[in-house]
C-alpha positions in Angstrom: 16.1 0.3 -11.3 14.5 -2.4 -9.0 11.0 -3.6 -10.0 10.9 -7.1 -8.5 12.4 -8.8 -5.5 12.0 -11.8 -3.3 11.4 -12.2 0.5 10.8 -15.2 2.6 11.7 -15.2 6.3 10.3 -15.5 9.8 10.8 -13.8 13.2 13.9 -15.8 14.2 15.7 -15.4 10.9 14.9 -11.7 10.6 16.1 -11.0 14.1 19.3 -12.9 13.4 20.1 -10.5 10.5 18.8 -7.4 12.2 19.5 -8.0 16.0 18.5 -4.4 16.9 15.1 -4.9 15.3 12.0 -4.4 17.5 9.5 -6.7 15.6 6.7 -5.9 18.0 3.6 -7.9 17.2 4.2 -8.0 13.5 4.7 -11.7 13.3 1.9 -12.4 15.7 -0.4 -10.7 13.3 1.0 -11.8 10.0 2.9 -15.0 10.7 6.0 -15.8 8.7 6.7 -13.7 5.6 6.4 -15.9 2.5 6.0 -13.4 -0.3 8.0 -15.1 -3.0 8.2 -12.5 -5.8 7.2 -9.0 -4.6 5.8 -6.4 -7.0 5.3 -2.6 -6.9 1.8 -1.5 -6.0 1.4 -3.7 -3.0 2.1 -3.5 0.7 5.6 -4.7 1.6 7.4 -5.2 5.0 9.9 -2.4 5.8 11.9 -1.4 8.9 11.2 2.2 9.9 13.3 4.7 11.8 11.9 3.4 15.1 13.5 0.1 14.2 10.1 -1.5 13.9 8.5 -3.5 11.1 5.6 -1.9 9.3 3.8 -2.5 5.9 4.2 0.3 3.4 2.8 0.6 -0.1 5.6 0.2 -2.7 5.0 3.3 -4.9 5.1 6.9 -3.9 2.6 9.2 -5.6 2.7 13.0 -5.7 1.1 15.9 -7.6 3.4 17.7 -10.0 3.5 21.5 -10.5 0.9 21.2 -13.3 -1.5 19.1 -11.2 -0.8 15.7 -12.7 -0.3 12.6 -10.5 3.3 11.3 -10.7 4.2 7.8 -9.5 7.6 6.3 -8.7 8.8 2.9 -7.4 12.5 4.0 -7.3 14.4 7.2 -6.5 17.9 8.1 -7.8 20.6 8.3 -5.2 22.2 11.2 -7.1 19.2 13.5 -6.7 17.2 12.1 -3.8 18.1 15.1 -1.6 16.9 17.6 -4.2 13.8 16.2 -5.8 10.7 17.5 -3.9 8.9 14.1 -4.1 11.7 12.5 -2.0 13.7 15.3 -0.4 11.9 15.6 3.0 11.6 11.8 3.3 15.4 11.4 2.7 16.1 13.8 5.5 13.8 12.4 8.1 12.0 9.1 7.1 14.5 6.6 5.8 13.6 2.9 5.8 15.2 -0.5 5.2 13.5 -3.0 2.9 14.5 -6.6 3.7 15.0 -9.0 0.8 16.5 -12.3 -0.2 17.2 -11.5 -3.9 16.1 -9.2 -6.7 15.3 -9.7 -10.3 16.7 -7.8 -13.3 16.3 -8.3 -17.1 19.1 -8.4 -19.7 18.3 -7.1 -23.2 19.5 -9.5 -25.9 20.8 -8.5 -29.4 17.4 -9.7 -30.9 15.5 -7.5 -28.5 14.3 -10.4 -26.2 15.1 -10.3 -22.5 16.6 -12.8 -20.1 15.7 -12.6 -16.4 18.3 -13.0 -13.7 18.0 -13.5 -10.0 20.7 -11.5 -8.0 21.6 -11.8 -4.4 24.5 -10.7 -2.1 26.6 -12.3 0.6 24.0 -12.2 3.4 20.9 -14.5 3.2 18.8 -11.5 4.0 20.0 -8.0 3.0 18.3 -4.6 3.1 17.6 -2.1 0.3 17.8 1.6 1.1 14.4 3.3 0.9 12.5 6.4 1.9 8.9 6.6 3.1 6.2 9.3 3.3 2.5 9.6 3.4 0.6 9.6 0.0 -3.0 9.1 -1.1 -3.6 5.6 -2.4 -7.2 4.7 -3.5 -8.5 7.8 -1.7 -6.9 6.9 1.6 -3.8 8.4 3.3 -1.2 5.6 3.2 2.5 5.1 4.2 4.3 4.7 0.9 7.9 3.8 0.0 10.4 3.6 -2.8 13.7 1.8 -3.3 16.8 3.9 -4.0 18.9 3.1 -7.0 22.5 4.1 -7.9 25.2 3.6 -10.6 25.9 -0.1 -11.3 28.8 -2.3 -10.5 30.3 -4.3 -13.3 27.9 -7.2 -12.9 24.8 -5.0 -12.9 26.2 -3.2 -15.9 26.3 -6.5 -17.8 22.9 -7.8 -16.6 20.8 -4.7 -16.4 22.3 -3.4 -19.6 19.4 -1.2 -20.8 19.0 0.9 -17.7 22.5 0.8 -16.2 21.2 1.1 -12.6 21.1 -1.0 -9.5 19.3 -1.0 -6.2 21.2 0.4 -3.2 21.9 -2.2 -0.5 22.9 -0.8 2.9 25.8 -2.7 4.4 25.2 -4.4 7.7 27.5 -2.1 9.6 25.6 1.0 8.2 22.0 -0.1 8.7 21.4 1.6 12.1 23.1 4.8 10.9 20.9 4.8 7.8 17.7 4.7 9.9 18.9 7.2 12.6 17.1 10.5 12.1 20.2 12.3 13.5 22.5 11.1 10.6 23.7 14.0 8.4 22.7 14.0 4.7 26.3 14.2 3.5 27.1 11.0 5.5 24.0 9.3 4.2 24.9 10.0 0.6 28.2 8.2 1.1 26.2 5.0 1.9 24.4 5.1 -1.5 27.2 3.3 -3.3 26.9 -0.1 -5.1 28.2 -3.2 -3.3 31.3 -4.6 -5.0 31.2 -7.3 -7.7 32.8 -9.8 -5.2 29.6 -9.6 -3.0 27.2 -9.9 -6.0 25.9 -13.3 -7.1 23.5 -14.2 -9.9 21.9 -16.9 -12.0 19.5 -17.0 -14.9 15.9 -17.3 -13.7 12.7 -18.4 -15.4 10.4 -15.5 -16.1 
């Protein structure tokens, strides 16, 4: 899973890593992005399929078949094209979620947990996400989740209780991920873990 991440950047740095990005007036309104640690249940910067920045609420909510409200911060890569909560968004409303690092917790033999900060080769990378409209606090709101997949060996060792990791879209695949014309079978191929060689980590204070 992915339940925490870090993002600090500005217009110039984001454009350097996403040269095709149309940042519009986002930075004129918000200034530099200095979020530090980012949590679910708050607005986060995402890149939509118009290649523009927007703020989406990190949690998708839906009503289940029995009328109960279901919330999710992550979606599984293996079933994202089948689960009604995410299926239509996967087909037509995919997003990229910029980040500098993410946080995961390793369960120790005594039941305690160690927190690790994990990052990849690029200073800024992008999680795979999907977005859709939900109702948050009584208002229609653009909402998003981060997609997770099976772990590489490093994530298996660190995130040893859940055995999942967030999907990072490789630089050369980012525009294809956003493109509404991309075929679902092609997109599923992008939802693979980055290799151990591109994964870096250190123990982090909680």
